[in-house]
N, C-alpha and C positions, 0 to 999 in steps of 0.2 A: 370756662375758668381761665384765669390770667396767670401769668408767671412773672416774677420780677427781673427786671434787667437794667443795666446802669443808662443813666440820662444826664444830660447837660443840666438838668434842674438841681436844686439843693437837696432833693431826696431821690430815691430810687422810684423808678415808675414801672409799670407793668405792661406786658404785652398780651393780646388775646390767646386763648389756649389753643384755638384752632391752628395757629402758626406751628403747634408741636406736631400737629398731625400729618403723618407721613406713612404710617404702616398700612399695608394693604388688608382689607377685611378677609376674614374666613368666610366660606361659602355656607355656613350654618346660622340661621338667625333664629330669635325665640319670638314665639307668638306670645300675645298678651297673656295667654293662659299658662304660659310657662313650658309649654311643649317644645321640644327641639325638632325643628324642620329642615331638612337639607334641601337646598334649591339647586336643582340640575337643569335649570332652563339654558338652553344655549346662548341666550341674549345676556346672560348674567355678567359674564367677564366684560363685554362691550360696555354694559351700563355701570359697572364698577369702575371702568376706566374713565368714564366720562366724570363720575363723581370725583374721582381722584383730580381729574384736569381741573375741575371746579375749584376744589381745595387749593391746587398749586396757583391758579390766577388769583383766589383770594390773598393767598400769602404774599403775592407780588403788589398788590394794591395797599396791603396793610402798612408796609414800610413808607410808602408816601403819604398815607393818612397820618400816621404818627408824627412826620415831619411837620406837616401842615398843622396839626393839633398843637405841638411844641410851639410853633411860631405865634400862637395867640398869647402865650404867656410872655416870650421875649419881645414881642411888639407892644406890650401893655394893654392889650386887650382883655385879658383875663387876668386878675389878681391871684398870686399863688400864696397860699396860706398853709400852715401847719395845724396840727391838733390843738395846740395851746392857743390858737387865735380863735377857735369856733365860738365859745362863749361870748367873748368880747364883741364879735360881730352880730350875734343874735341880739345881744343886749342894745346894739345900736340900731337895730331895726331891721336887719338883713332877714330874709327868708330863706330857710334851708330847703332846696330841693334834693329829694333823696331819688336817685335814678337807679338804685339797686333792684335786681329781679326780685319777684314776690318772696322767693324761697330764702332769700338772705334777710330782707326786711322783717319777715315774720319772727326771726330769731332776736331781733333787737330793733324795736319801733323808736325812732327818734322824736321827742317831744317837740310838737308843734311843726313837724316837718310836713312838706306836701309830697307825697310818694306817687311817682309816675315812672315805671320803669323804661328804660331805655331798650332793654333788651328782655324777652320773655324765654321761658324753657321751650324747647322744640318738642312738641308732642304729636307731630305728624307721623303718619305709618308709611310715608314714602320710602322707596329705596334710598334715595339720597339722605333723608334724616336719619333712618335706621343705621347706614354705614357711619355717619357722623358721630352719633351718639355711642356706638360701639367703640370707635376710634378713641373718643374722648374718655370713655371708662377704661379702656385698654392703656391709654397713655398717661394715667394718673388719678382718673376720676374715682377708681376704686379705692385709692388711699387718700386723696385730699378731698373727695366729695365733688359735687357739681356735675354738669351735664352740657350738652351742645346746646347754645342759645342762638335765637334768631331775632332781628331787629323787631322792635314794636312799630307796627305801620302808623299806630295812632297817637306816637309820642307828642309830637307838637300840638296835635290837636287837644290832647288831655291837658297838656301843660297850658295852652291859651286859654282853657275853658276855666282853669283853676287860679291862675296867676296873671294879673295885670302886667303890661310889659313895661310899666314904670317901677315896677318891684326891683329892689336890690337883692340880687339871687346868689345864694351861696350853695353851689352844687357839689354834691358828694356821692361817691360809691365806695364800694369795700375795698378795691385795689388802686383806683386812681384813674385809669386810663378811660374807663366808659363816661366818666363825669366830665373828663376833658373833651371828649368826642361830643359829649351832649352841649357843651359850651358853645360848639361851633355852629350847631343846628339852631340853638337859642339866639345867638349873635345875629345870625342870618334873618331869623323871624322878627327881629326888632327888639331884643333884650339887650340892652347896651352897659348895664352895670352887672359884672359878673365876676364871682370869684370861685375858686376851686381848691379842693383839699388835696394838696400834693402829696402823693403816696396813698391817698384813699384813707379810710377808717381803720384799715389794719396798722397803720403807722401812729395812730393815735394812742395816747396812754389811757389807763383806767379813770373814768370820771370827766374826760375831756369832752366827750360828746353826751349832752343830757338825754337818756334814754328812758323810756317807760320802764319803770320797776328797777331803774338803776341797773340794767343788764350791762356788762362790759361790752362795748360795741364790736370788739375783736371776735367775740364767739359767733358773730353771724358770717364770719369768713371762714370757719373751720367745717370739717365734715368727713365723711368717709371712714374708713377704718382708723385712720390716725386720731380722729375725734373720739371713736369708740374705745379706744385702748388708752386714751389719755396723753397721747404723744406730742401733741401740739404745743407751741412756745407758750401761749396765754394759759393752757392748762398747768403746764409745769411751773410757771411764774406763780399761779395762785395755789400751788399745792394741790391741785385736781388732776395731776397726770399718774404716770405709772408709779411715781414714789409715794403717792397717797395710798390708803387702805383701798378707797374706792376704785383707783386705777388698778391695783394689784389684783382686786376681785375681779375686775373686767377681764384683765389679762387671763387670769386662771380659768374663766367662764369660756374666753374664746378657745383656749388650748383644749378644754374638755369637748367643745362643740367639734372641734377639728377632728378630734380623736374619735368621737362617734361617728362622724361623716365616714372617716377612714375605716372604722371599724364594719360599718354597714356596707361599704363597697366591697371589702373584701368578703364579707359574708355572701353577698349576692353573687360575687365571682365565683366562690367555691360552690354555691348552689347551682349555678349555670353549668358548672363542670361535671356535677353528680357526685361531688365530694360529701354532700351532705344528705 
């Protein structure tokens, strides 16, 4: 997941969610079947520290990466576009390369776009991956949705198999930073006519991006509890949030479920104490 920060460009940009990860994980993990398993291995603290060190090292390198990516725009190697420019560029023969992960692209497919994800959801069961997924969830994933991502090792290979290097490419993602990172790889690989959606599809207005079924592209960037109860900006704007009947019903349902879970917990606690 990404989060918005100020940038020297005309619109806000985003930074990778991993930058926000700093909390130490608990020594209790979930098996795929959902059972809680305590980890008592003496090696766990050392392994966890190594994972944290890797995260900190990644944070140090990301700042330099962003400066280099921004330089592509300031040096004129990559054109900076807004949402209102997209349809015009497509009409002029540019091809839109959608580098969003599959979980976002599925929510709103773009008409005529070539989909090649720059990052993929991390589904590894290694300790490092589990720690990063738990950190991402605890640091906002539960509210905004999303999970820890890993680079797609076949990104360039897949792009080159689908897109000739003479193609004029309009590169886009949901938040804006991943597509700018993709432009760097594409430029090095020989694609020399590149444009980028500054601020990502989240900065676009309804209808600016031609999607299958005319789905508002901004819906691809919401998730978690905030989407479930209609708390997001796009839902509020389109009267599908808490102010709508549907949103109110979702909130009532959430309260009822939470109340039921609390009641069940109290019942089990009373039973364990022999009060029932």
